C-alpha positions in Angstrom: -10.7 137.1 35.6 -9.7 136.5 39.1 -9.7 138.7 41.4 -8.3 136.3 44.6 -5.3 135.9 42.6 -4.4 140.2 41.0 -6.4 143.2 41.2 -6.5 146.5 39.4 -4.6 149.0 41.7 -4.9 152.0 38.9 -6.5 152.2 35.7 -5.5 154.1 32.9 -6.5 157.5 32.8 -6.0 160.3 30.0 -5.6 158.6 26.6 -2.4 159.0 26.6 -1.9 156.4 29.7 0.2 153.3 28.9 1.0 151.7 32.0 -2.0 149.4 34.4 -0.7 148.6 38.2 -1.5 145.2 39.2 -1.5 144.1 43.0 -0.7 140.8 44.1 -3.4 139.4 46.4 -2.7 135.6 46.2 -1.1 132.5 45.4 -1.8 131.5 41.5 -2.5 133.2 37.6 -4.7 135.3 36.2 -5.6 136.6 32.8 -5.9 140.1 32.6 -7.6 141.9 29.7 -7.7 145.2 28.5 -10.6 146.7 25.7 -10.1 149.9 23.8 -13.5 150.3 23.7 -12.7 154.0 21.1 -12.4 152.1 18.4 -14.9 150.1 16.2 -14.5 147.3 16.1 -13.3 146.9 19.7 -9.7 145.7 20.3 -8.4 143.9 22.8 -5.2 142.1 24.4 -4.7 139.7 27.0 -1.4 138.9 29.4 -1.4 135.7 31.2 -0.3 137.5 35.5 1.4 134.6 37.9 1.5 135.1 41.3 4.3 132.7 42.8 6.5 132.2 45.9 10.2 132.6 45.8 11.9 129.2 45.6 15.0 130.4 45.6 17.4 133.9 45.3 20.8 133.2 44.5 24.3 135.9 44.4 25.5 136.7 41.0 29.1 136.0 42.4 32.2 133.3 42.4 31.9 131.4 45.9 35.1 133.2 47.1 36.3 137.0 46.4 38.5 139.4 47.7 37.9 143.1 48.1 40.3 145.8 49.1 40.0 148.1 52.7 38.4 150.8 51.9 36.6 149.9 48.2 32.5 149.2 47.9 31.8 145.8 46.0 28.2 146.0 44.1 26.2 142.6 44.1 23.3 141.2 42.0 20.9 139.6 42.8 18.7 137.0 40.9 15.4 134.9 41.9 13.0 132.8 40.8 10.6 129.4 41.0 11.3 126.2 40.5 10.0 125.7 37.2 12.9 128.2 36.1 10.8 131.4 36.1 13.5 134.3 37.2 11.4 137.6 38.6 11.8 141.0 36.8 14.2 143.8 38.4 10.8 145.6 39.1 9.2 142.7 41.3 12.5 142.7 44.1 11.3 145.5 46.5 8.6 143.7 47.3 10.7 140.5 48.3 11.0 141.9 51.8 15.3 141.1 51.1 18.0 141.2 53.8 21.4 141.3 53.7 23.4 139.0 56.2 26.6 139.9 57.1 29.1 137.5 59.2 30.4 140.3 61.3 32.0 144.0 61.7 34.4 143.3 58.2 32.0 144.1 55.8 29.4 147.5 56.0 25.9 147.2 54.2 26.0 150.5 52.5 22.8 152.1 53.1 20.9 149.4 55.4 17.6 151.7 56.5 16.8 151.6 53.0 14.8 148.3 52.1 16.3 146.9 48.6 14.4 148.8 45.5 16.2 146.6 42.5 18.0 143.3 42.0 21.1 144.7 44.0 22.8 145.7 46.9 26.4 146.9 48.1 28.8 146.7 50.9 32.0 148.4 51.8 35.4 146.5 53.1 35.9 147.7 56.9 38.9 146.0 57.9 40.7 143.4 56.5 40.0 139.4 57.4 38.2 136.9 56.0 34.2 136.6 56.6 31.2 135.8 54.5 27.8 137.1 53.3 24.4 135.9 52.1 20.5 137.2 51.0 17.4 135.7 52.2 13.8 136.2 51.4 10.8 135.5 52.8 7.6 133.1 51.1 4.1 133.5 51.9 4.0 131.0 54.8 6.7 132.9 56.5 9.7 130.5 55.8 12.7 132.1 54.7 14.7 131.1 51.5 18.3 131.7 51.4 20.5 132.4 48.8 24.3 130.5 48.5 26.8 131.6 51.3 30.0 134.1 49.8 33.2 133.7 51.2 34.9 137.3 51.3 38.5 138.5 51.9 39.1 142.0 52.8 42.9 142.8 52.0 44.9 145.8 52.2 46.6 147.1 49.5 49.3 145.3 47.9 53.3 146.9 49.0 56.3 145.4 47.8 58.7 145.0 50.5 61.2 146.7 50.7 60.0 149.4 48.0 63.5 150.5 47.5 66.7 149.0 47.9 69.9 149.8 47.0 72.4 146.2 45.9 75.9 146.1 44.7 76.7 144.6 41.4 76.4 140.5 41.8 74.2 140.9 44.8 70.5 139.2 45.2 68.0 139.8 47.2 64.5 137.9 47.9 61.4 140.7 47.4 58.3 139.9 49.7 54.8 141.4 49.3 52.2 142.8 52.2 48.8 143.1 51.9 46.8 141.7 48.5 44.5 139.2 48.9 46.0 135.8 49.7 43.5 132.8 49.2 43.3 131.0 45.6 45.8 133.6 44.3 49.6 133.5 42.5 51.9 136.5 43.1 54.2 137.2 39.6 57.5 139.6 39.8 58.7 141.5 36.6 61.5 143.3 35.8 61.2 146.5 33.3 65.0 146.7 33.2 66.3 143.4 32.6 69.8 144.4 31.9 70.2 146.2 34.7 68.5 143.8 37.1 66.9 140.1 36.9 64.1 138.8 38.6 62.5 135.2 39.2 59.1 135.4 38.3 57.6 133.2 41.3 59.7 133.5 44.3 60.8 137.9 43.8 64.4 136.7 44.2 66.3 139.9 42.7 70.0 139.3 40.9 71.6 142.6 40.2 73.6 142.7 36.8 75.2 146.0 36.4 75.1 150.1 37.3 71.9 151.1 36.5 67.5 151.8 38.4 65.4 149.6 37.6 61.3 149.3 38.6 60.2 146.0 39.6 56.2 144.8 39.3 54.8 142.4 41.6 50.9 141.3 40.3 48.8 139.5 42.0 46.4 136.7 39.4 43.8 134.6 39.9 43.1 131.0 38.8 42.0 132.4 35.6 45.7 134.4 35.2 43.5 137.6 35.4 45.2 140.5 37.4 43.6 141.4 40.7 46.2 144.1 41.9 49.6 145.0 41.4 52.9 146.9 43.2 56.0 148.5 42.1 58.8 149.2 43.9 62.3 150.8 43.0 66.0 149.0 43.0 69.4 150.9 42.7 71.9 148.9 41.6 75.5 151.1 42.2 79.0 151.0 43.0 79.8 152.1 46.7 81.9 155.5 46.1 83.2 154.5 50.2 82.4 152.1 53.1 81.9 153.5 56.7 81.8 152.3 60.1 78.4 152.2 61.3 77.5 151.8 65.2 74.6 152.4 67.4 76.2 154.8 69.6 80.0 156.8 70.0 80.1 155.9 73.4 80.9 153.1 75.5 80.5 151.9 79.1 83.2 149.6 80.8 82.2 145.8 80.3 79.8 146.8 77.9 79.8 145.5 74.1 78.1 147.0 71.0 77.7 145.7 67.2 80.0 147.3 64.9 79.7 147.0 60.8 80.6 148.3 57.5 77.9 150.2 55.9 77.4 152.0 52.5 75.9 155.8 51.9 72.8 154.7 50.5 72.3 150.9 51.3 73.5 148.5 54.6 74.8 144.9 54.6 72.4 143.6 53.1 73.0 145.7 49.9 76.6 144.0 49.5 78.2 141.3 52.3 77.8 138.5 49.5 79.6 140.1 47.0 82.3 141.5 49.5 85.2 139.5 51.7 88.5 139.8 53.5 87.0 141.4 56.0 90.5 142.9 58.2 89.6 144.6 61.8 92.0 146.8 63.2 91.9 148.5 66.6 94.5 151.1 67.4 94.9 150.6 71.1 93.5 147.1 72.8 93.4 148.4 76.0 90.8 150.6 75.4 88.4 148.2 73.4 88.5 144.7 72.1 87.1 142.6 69.9 84.4 139.9 71.3 86.2 136.5 71.7 85.0 133.9 69.4 82.9 131.2 71.2 80.1 128.7 69.8 77.9 126.8 71.7 74.7 124.9 71.3 71.7 126.3 72.4 69.5 124.5 74.7 66.4 124.8 77.3 69.1 125.1 80.5 69.3 128.7 78.5 65.2 129.9 78.8 65.2 130.0 75.3 62.9 127.9 73.3 64.4 125.4 70.5 62.6 122.8 68.6 64.5 120.2 66.1 66.7 117.4 65.5 69.3 119.0 67.4 69.6 122.2 69.6 70.5 124.8 67.3 74.3 126.1 67.3 75.3 129.6 67.9 78.4 131.5 67.8 79.7 134.9 68.3 83.3 137.0 67.7 84.2 135.7 64.6 87.4 138.1 63.4 86.3 137.5 59.5 83.2 138.7 59.7 81.6 141.6 58.0 79.6 142.2 61.4 81.7 142.6 64.9 81.2 143.0 68.7 83.7 145.6 70.4 83.7 145.9 74.4 85.2 148.7 76.6 88.1 147.6 78.6 89.0 150.9 79.6 88.3 154.6 79.7 90.3 156.5 76.9 89.4 157.1 72.5 90.6 155.2 70.2 90.1 154.0 66.7 88.8 151.3 65.1 89.2 150.5 61.1 88.6 147.9 58.3 89.3 146.7 55.3 87.3 145.3 52.7 87.8 143.3 49.4 84.6 143.5 47.4 84.2 141.5 43.8 81.4 142.9 41.9 80.2 141.0 38.7 80.1 143.7 35.5 78.9 142.2 31.9 80.0 139.2 32.8 83.6 139.6 34.5 84.2 140.5 37.7 86.2 143.3 39.4 87.9 144.1 42.8 87.4 146.6 45.0 88.7 147.5 48.5 87.9 149.7 50.9 89.2 151.0 54.3 86.9 152.6 57.0 87.4 153.7 60.2 85.1 155.3 63.7 86.4 156.5 67.1 85.0 155.4 70.1 84.9 156.8 73.2 85.0 154.8 76.6 83.1 156.4 79.0 84.9 155.4 82.8 82.8 154.1 86.1 82.5 156.5 89.1 85.0 156.1 91.2 81.8 154.4 93.9 80.1 152.5 91.7 79.1 149.9 93.8 75.3 150.3 92.9 75.9 149.2 89.6 75.6 145.5 90.0 72.2 145.9 91.9 70.7 148.6 89.0 67.9 148.4 87.3 67.7 150.1 83.8 64.1 151.3 82.9 62.4 153.4 80.5 60.8 156.6 81.0 57.3 156.9 81.8 57.1 153.2 82.3 55.9 150.5 84.2 56.9 147.2 85.1 55.9 143.9 85.6 55.3 142.4 89.0 59.5 143.0 90.2 59.0 143.5 94.0 58.1 139.8 95.9 55.4 140.9 98.3 56.3 138.0 101.2 60.1 136.3 102.0 58.5 133.0 100.3 57.7 134.4 97.1 59.4 136.9 93.9 56.9 138.4 91.7 54.3 136.3 93.0 51.3 135.9 95.3 52.4 133.9 98.2 51.5 130.4 97.7 51.1 129.4 101.4 48.1 132.6 101.3 50.3 134.3 104.1 49.7 138.0 104.4 51.7 140.1 102.3 54.7 140.7 104.7 57.3 143.1 102.6 56.3 146.8 102.2 58.6 149.1 99.8 59.6 152.9 99.7 61.5 155.1 97.6 64.6 156.4 99.5 64.8 159.8 98.4 65.2 163.6 99.8 62.9 165.4 101.7 63.2 168.5 100.0 62.3 168.0 96.8 59.3 170.0 95.7 55.9 168.8 94.9 56.3 169.3 90.9 59.2 167.4 90.6 57.4 164.8 92.5 54.7 164.6 89.8 56.8 163.4 87.7 59.4 161.2 89.9 59.2 157.6 90.0 57.2 155.4 92.3 56.1 152.2 93.7 52.7 150.4 92.9 52.2 147.0 94.8 54.4 144.7 93.3 55.4 147.2 90.7 57.8 150.4 89.7 56.5 153.4 87.9 59.6 155.4 86.4 59.2 158.9 85.7 61.7 161.7 83.6 64.6 160.1 82.4 68.0 160.6 84.1 66.3 159.9 87.9 68.4 157.8 90.1 66.6 155.9 93.2 66.6 153.1 95.4 64.2 151.0 96.8 64.1 150.3 100.7 62.4 146.7 101.8 60.8 146.7 104.9 59.9 143.0 106.7 57.1 144.2 108.6 56.7 140.6 110.3 60.6 141.2 111.6 61.1 145.0 111.4 64.1 144.9 109.5 64.6 146.6 106.6 67.5 146.8 104.1 68.0 148.5 100.4 66.4 146.0 98.0 67.4 147.2 94.9 68.0 150.5 93.2 67.0 151.9 89.8 68.1 154.3 86.9 66.2 155.7 84.4 67.5 156.3 80.7 66.3 156.2 77.3 66.2 153.5 74.8 69.0 154.0 72.3 70.4 150.8 71.3 69.0 147.0 69.9 70.9 144.3 70.3 69.7 140.5 69.6 70.7 137.4 71.7 70.9 133.9 73.0 70.3 134.4 76.8 73.1 136.8 78.1 75.3 136.5 75.3 75.3 138.2 71.6 75.2 136.4 68.5 76.6 136.8 65.3 75.4 133.3 63.4 73.0 131.1 64.0 73.4 127.0 62.5 69.7 125.4 61.9 68.7 122.5 59.9 65.8 122.6 57.4 62.1 123.1 59.4 64.2 124.0 63.1 63.3 126.7 65.2 64.9 129.2 67.8 64.0 131.7 69.9 66.0 134.7 70.2 66.1 137.6 72.8 65.5 141.4 71.5 67.3 143.6 74.1 67.5 147.5 74.4 70.8 149.5 75.7 70.9 153.0 76.6 73.5 155.3 74.7 76.1 153.7 76.6 75.3 149.9 76.3 74.4 149.3 79.6 71.1 146.5 79.0 67.7 147.1 80.1 66.1 145.2 82.8 62.9 145.8 81.2 61.6 147.7 78.2 58.4 146.1 76.7 56.9 148.4 73.9 59.1 151.8 74.5 60.6 151.0 70.9 59.3 148.6 68.5 61.8 146.5 66.6 61.3 145.7 63.3 62.4 142.1 62.0 63.5 141.0 58.6 65.7 139.2 56.0 66.8 139.1 52.6 66.0 135.2 51.9 62.0 135.2 53.4 62.5 131.9 51.8 65.0 130.2 53.4 63.9 131.6 56.8 60.9 133.0 58.5 60.3 135.0 61.4 57.7 135.2 63.8 56.6 137.3 66.9 55.1 135.5 69.4 53.1 136.6 72.5 52.8 134.2 75.3 48.9 133.2 76.6 48.8 136.4 78.8 49.6 138.7 75.3 52.5 139.7 76.8 56.6 138.8 76.4 58.9 138.0 79.5 61.4 140.5 80.8 62.9 140.5 77.3 61.1 140.6 74.0 61.7 137.6 72.3 61.5 136.4 67.7 61.1 133.2 66.7 63.7 131.8 63.4 62.1 129.4 61.8 64.6 127.6 58.7 62.5 126.6 55.6 65.2 126.0 52.8 68.7 125.6 52.8 70.4 128.2 53.0 72.4 131.4 54.1 70.8 134.3 55.4 71.2 137.6 57.1 68.7 138.9 59.6 68.3 142.7 60.7 67.0 144.2 63.7 66.2 147.8 64.2 64.5 150.5 66.0 63.7 154.2 64.9 64.0 155.4 68.4 64.9 157.9 68.3 66.9 157.4 65.3 67.3 153.9 63.3 69.8 151.3 65.5 70.4 148.3 63.7 72.1 144.3 64.6 72.6 141.4 62.6 72.5 137.9 62.6 73.5 135.1 59.4 71.5 132.1 59.5 73.2 129.0 58.1 70.8 126.1 56.7 71.8 123.1 56.5 74.8 120.8 57.2 78.0 122.5 58.7 80.8 121.1 60.7 82.2 122.0 63.9 83.9 123.1 65.0 85.4 125.8 63.0 88.4 128.4 62.7 90.4 126.0 64.5 94.6 126.0 65.3 95.9 122.5 66.1 99.9 121.8 66.6 101.2 119.4 64.8 101.0 115.8 65.8 97.5 117.3 67.8 94.3 115.2 66.6 91.0 117.1 66.4 87.5 115.3 65.6 84.5 117.3 64.3 80.8 117.3 64.5 78.3 117.3 61.4 75.5 119.5 62.5 72.5 121.4 61.1 72.4 117.2 59.1 68.8 117.4 57.9 69.6 117.2 54.4 
């Protein structure tokens, strides 16, 4: 009755036709009447048709959702008018609905095709948090927006570690990687509680008896619904033997190297809490010696960052710890031995087991004339350094602050008989940087001051493969750190070659992995400076989170797995430790880490 509102687009044809197609022309209401003239008397029916603007549109979803990376999510849409009427599904393809995605975290599935129904799909392209919404246009041109849906895209959930070997009585706190983080909780369970107990909220494992167990980590939404889950495997056993582990079988004179006991299926994480009475012995102390015990307070004068009530205390050289450091003294070969007693908890009782282990170390002598060692930079192959070579007499690795022209030039001293193919993989000077070539090359750098004509040997360089890793504070290796809750300390990661010589620079050559057995006690952060690069040495930060003791492991897989360890104690401690005093003498103790 009103062709300004709707018009008939297609009349029914044959008698079997049962559809009538209408086209909307303007806002308003109209009555459409159909008569069957083939009947006597005629039969008619009517329907009210309303043409209206979309006053609201919404996505039928929770305000915050989580999607796993690589998966696709379907969303339903609903649109209607102010008086509560909802459009049928056939009308959405005429609304010109647009899907708005915040960034490249989500991809719209089939973005070139218009929505032909009240739904659309997105694919989680990469991890992160983003948002999405939809919009449509009214007849006036004004757009109507839906609510904003916050989306978290997460990596598949994994238990870390996926496998671990523990001795009876040992414990370990699991963590998870990946999975959603917002508005969820994690619940841990053991599928064999007789062998292994797990604290459901913290993930702390407690090995009870010999056997195997599967551990389940489930991510739960607020209502208790399982979003995703992951599984890990724990083996509890009593080691048949122990061995001494080092990162190399050879050592240079004056170099140090960590040494510690290990078991066939694990490392100190597996047993150090259940073992004690570590007795170390060296067959020939003229060849190697253990690092002398020393404790000191870490300060800013060492170039390392600390944050807390007081500077943290660090120590090394403990003779009764499970990890020790050997130092090469003179050329030769000697055996290092350890005796260990472990108390394993079985069925509520404790049984002692003793182990003996040994390892032979070869100390390699220096050449008769090795006067170039103190001025030699050790660098990895095919590596470009930072600005190591100062370009003027007033600068060292920086541009001259007075704006003077560069006066210092550098060149490599090498024989003229080298062939061209060999030169292609040789060391080179690139401005104030050094580009290294193949391994085992040695070169010296000549510096010439063009303003005076003076020429001198500036430095030498030796190219070698990274073979070892160390945790250090400034120039000292460390075994133990004492922190208060919330304290932070920054430590160095240093690399060494097969003999134990420390690299002058080796950033990014052998990525290091740092982890702890108690992430609830200690957190580990790998910081970067404002330029996105580290200094001469890679560094990491330890932050104390709660009282307790945690073991930290650093390891590299270059070319095989090499590890170093540091023990971190959080809480109140007395200093000094392991003190020997004579009769009649007095000793004052200091409480450290006293933020209780």
